[in-house]
N, C-alpha and C positions, 0 to 999 in steps of 0.2 A: 504494499500501500504507501508505504515512504518513496518507493522508488519512482510509483506511477505518479504520486503528487507531484515528485520532482520533473515528471516528464508531461507536464501540463502546458499545454501552447502558451507560450510566452504572449500572444496578440491576445490571447482569449483574456488572462491574467489581468492586464492593461485593459483592457475596452469593459469589462467587467467594474472596473475601479473608476474608471471615469466616468460609467453610464451613473455609478452611485453617489460619485462627486460633482455631477457636471455643474450644478449650480453654483459650486463653490469655486472651480476652475476656472466658469465663465467670469464670476466676481474676480477673481486672482489674476487674470489675464487683461480686464479692464485697469485694473490697479494698474499693472504693471504699464498696459498702455499712455495711460495718464502722466506717469512719473516719467517715464522714456520721453514725452513731449513736454512736459515743464524743464525737464532737464534739457533737453534740446534748446527751449526758450530761454535758458538761464543761461547756457555756455556758449562764448564767442569773444570775437575782439572790445566790443564795449562790456565793460562789466556792470549788469543789474542788479541791486538786491532782490533776494527770494521775496519780500515783503513788497516792494514794488512791482515784482513780476506778478505776482498774486493781486495785488489791487487793480492792475491795470485790463489785467484778464476779468476781473468781478466789474469793475466800469462799463465796460465794454459789452459786458452781457447785461446790462443793465442791473446788477445788483446791489454795486453799490455806487454814491453819487459824489466820493470825496476823492479832489481831483489834486494832487498835489505836486505828480512826476512833470520832469520838462518833454516839448514836443519831441523830440529826438528819442528819448527812452521809449513814447507811445509808438514812435512810427518803428522803432527797433523789433518792439514786443509783437503788437497786435499785427502789423502789416509785413513785416518782412519774418521773422523768426515763427510765429505761429503758424500761418499758410507754407512756411516751406519745411516745418515738422511733420504737418499734416499730409501734405503731396507727401515726403519720403515714405512716411506710414504706409497711405494708401499704394504707390509705387512698388512698395518691396511686398505687400500682401498681393498685388494683382500677378506681379511676375511671379510670385510661389505658386500661386494657385493655376495661371497662364500655364509653367512647367509640369504642375501634377496634369492639365487636361492632353498637354502633348505627349506627354509620356505615354498616358494609358490608351490614345490615340494611336499610336504608332507602335505599340507596345517594345519601344527599346528605351532602355535604360539612359541612351547617351542624348536624348531629346530634350530641347529646352525651347523657350517661347522664341525664340529667334531662328530656330532651326528651318523654316518655313521659308524664309528670305523676307519676309515681312518688315523685320527690322533694317536690312540692308535697304530695303526700299524707302523706307521711311530716312536712312541715313544718308541715302542719296538725294532724295527731296529735298532735305534740311541742305545739305551741302551744295546745292545749287543753288541756292538762295542766298546763302551766306556769303558766296562768292559773288555771285553777279548783281549784289545788291537789288533784287527784283520786289516786287510788293511791297514797295515804300509806302503805299496807302495804308495800309494795317501794319508799320514796321515793329508795333510790340509782340504781333502774335505771324509772322510773317514766317519765321522759321518753322512753329507750329503747323501751320498751313501746307508748306513744303513738303514737311514731314510726312504728314497724316496724308496730304496727295500721293507720295511715292508709295506710303504703305499701301494705300486703298489699288495704284496700281501694279505693284506687286501681287497682291491678293490676286485681281482680277487675271493678270498671266497663269497665276496659279491655278486657277477655276479653270480657265483656257486649257491647258495642257492635263489634265485631271477631269474633265467633264462626265467621259464614261468610263472611269478608272474607279475599281474598289479595292484595289491592292496598296496597302499601307507604304511597303518599300519603295514603289514607284512614286507614290505620292513626297517620301521622303527624299527621293534623289531627287524630284524636281525642285524642293525645296531649295537642295543645297545648288542646285545650276542657278536658280533664281540668285539666290545668294550673291554667288560667284559674279552674276552678270552684273548686280546692282554695287557691289563690292568695287568692282573696276571702273564700272563709272564712276562713283566717287573718286578715286583714286586718279581718273583723268582729270576732273572739275581739278582738286587739290595741285595737280602736276600744272594745271593749265593756268591758275592761280598765281600773280604777280607779287600781290599785296600780303607781306610777312603778317601785319595785324591778322587778317581774312584767314590764312591758315591757320595759326594760332588758334582761332575762335574755332575752326572747324574741327581740330582734332581735340581740342576741351570738350565740344558737342558731343564728336564721339565716345569719348570716356565717358560720360553723363555727369549731370548735376541737377540738383533742384535750387540753385540758388537765383533763379528767375521766379519760383513760386510767388502767386499772388492770388487774391480770394478770387480771380473771376476762374483760374484754372481747377481750383481744388473741387469743387460742386461737378464739373464734366467729371473728371477723373473718378469721383467718389461713386458716380451714376453709375459706370461701367465695370468699376471692382467691385460694387456692391451686387449689380445684375450677375457677373461672373461667378461672385462665391457661390448665389442662392442660386443658381443654375446647377453648379455643379454640386450642391449640395442636394436638392432635387434628385441628379442623376446618380449619385452616389451606386446604389446598386448595380447601373449599368455599366458605371467604370469598372466596379467589382468582376463584372462577367467579360470584359474585356481583356483585362489579364489572364483569365483561364484560358484563353486562347478564340482563333475563329469559329471554329466547330463546335467547342462548349456555348460559346455565345450564340451561336444559330440555333444550338437545341434550345437553348431558354427563351428563345421566341424573340432574339434581339435582330434587329437589322443593321449590324456593325457600319455598314458603309455610309449610312444616313447619319448615324451617329458620330462616326468620325468626321464627316463634313460640317455636323453642328459643331465640334468641339472644335475646329479650324477654324470658321467664322466666327465662334466666340472668344478665340485666342486672337486672333488677328484684330477685332473692336478694341479689345482691353490691352493689348499690347500697342495698338499703334498709338492710342490715344496716353498712354505712357511715354510710348518713346518720343513723341510728338511735342511733349512740351519737358520730358526730363532727359532725351538725348538716349545714349544706348549705356545702360545698367548692367553690366554682364554677372556672371554666377550666381545669384540671388534666384534666376527661375530653375537652373539645372540642379542646383544641390539641396535647396532646402526641400524640398520633396524627399529625397534620398536620406537626409538627417531625419524626418519626421516618421518615415516608415522602418530605418533603423531600429529610432528608441520606441516607437509606439503602435507597430505592424502596418498592415497592408490596406485595412478596409478604410475607403474614399471620404465614408463620413468625417471620420478623424483625420484624415491626409489633409482633405480640402480645409478644413476649419485651422488647424494648428499650422499649416503649410502658412497660411493668411497672417496670425498672429505674428512665427515668428520670423517671417520674410518682413513683417512690418514693423518688427523693434530691432531686426539686425539692421534694415536699410536704414531707420532713423538714426541708430547710434552710428553707423558708419559716417552719416552726414556730420553729427556732431566732430568726431574725429578729422574728417575732411577740412571742417573749419579751424577748428584750433590747432591741427598738429605744427604748423607753417604760418601762424598768425604775423603782421595779417594779410597775408597772401591763402589761399584756398587751393586744396588738391581738388582733381577730379575725382567724386565717390565712385566710379568705378575701379580703381586704384586701391580704393581701403577697401570695397568688397573683397577683391580676390586675395589680398595679403592678409586680412584679416578671416577669412572666412576658409582658404585655401587649408591652412594647417589643421584648422578643427575640422574639416570633413576628412582629411588624411586619419587623423583620429579616430575620428567614428569606425572608419574601413579596419585600424589594425584592432580596436577594442575586441571587435566580435566578428562574427564572418555574416556577412550581408552578401544577399544577390536580388537581384528586381523581385520586385513583387512579397517581397516582406519575408520570403523563404531562407531560413537560416542553416 
C-alpha cells in the first residue's frame, strides 16, 4: 500500500490540491499581481515614496481627494509607470497563453507564439514604418499600425498556403517559411536605411519594450488577452485531447482541423496586438507553458491559467530590471527575459525528467 501511494500520479495530487484550495490560490495570485504592479510603479530612475505612490493611485481612483505631490510625480506614477506595468502583465500573460495554444495546436514542444511568422510580419511592418517615416498623420501609433498590418498580411499568407491543409507539420513549415521571408524583408529595410538613429530604433523595437505604454494601449491589449484566456479555458478539454494524438482526438469526436485553425486565428489576434505595441518579446511564450507543465501537470485548465499568471509576473519584473539595471538608460526587455529565464528553465529540465505533455 505504501508503495502504491508513492506511485500516485503527481498530476492527480497537484490537481486535487489546487481544486480544494482554488479560491485561496486565486486570492494569492491577485495579491502577487497587485504587489508586482506596485513595486513596478515604485522602482525606477525617479524615486517616489510608497506613501505618495499609494495616495496618487487612491486619488485617481476617486477614493482620496488630498493632493500634495508634484505634477512630475503624478505623471510618473499614473501616466507612465502604471500603464507600463499593466501592459507588461498583459503582454506576459498573452504571450504565455499563446505559447500554450500553439504547442497544443501543432503538438510540438518547440512551438512558440512566433513560430507561424505572425511576429515576423509585424516586425517587417514596424521596420518599414520606422525606416521610411510614413504614417506621420498618426505618428503616435504609426509603428503599431505598421506592425499590426504586417501581422495581418503574414496571417493572410499563412491561410493562403494552408487553406486545404489539415496537417500540422505543413502548417508549421509554412510558418517557418513565412517567418524567414518577412525577417529577410526586415533585414533588407535595415540594410537600406542610412539613418543610424532609425536603425537603433528598429533594433530596440525588435528586442521588445513596453516603454511607450499609455492608457490607450492597455484596454486594447486587455481585451484581446482576456478573450484569449477565456476561450482557451472554455476549450481546455479539446486542448487536452489534441495532445493525445490525431486518432484519439478524432475518436473523441473532435474536429482537429477546425480547432487547429481556431487556435491559430486566436494566437494571431493576441500576438498581433501585443507585438504591435510591445515589439518582439521572446522566451515568454515558449518556456512558461513548459515550466507550468513540469510543476503542475498537463491539464490545460491549469496550464492556461497558471501560464497567464506566471507569464504576467515574470514579464512585469523583467521590465523593472530592464529599467533599473543601467539607470538612467534602459535595456530592451527581451534581453532580460532571456538572461533571467533561460537558467531557470535549464534548472527545471535538470531537476526532473520532463517531456512534452507532462509525462515523466
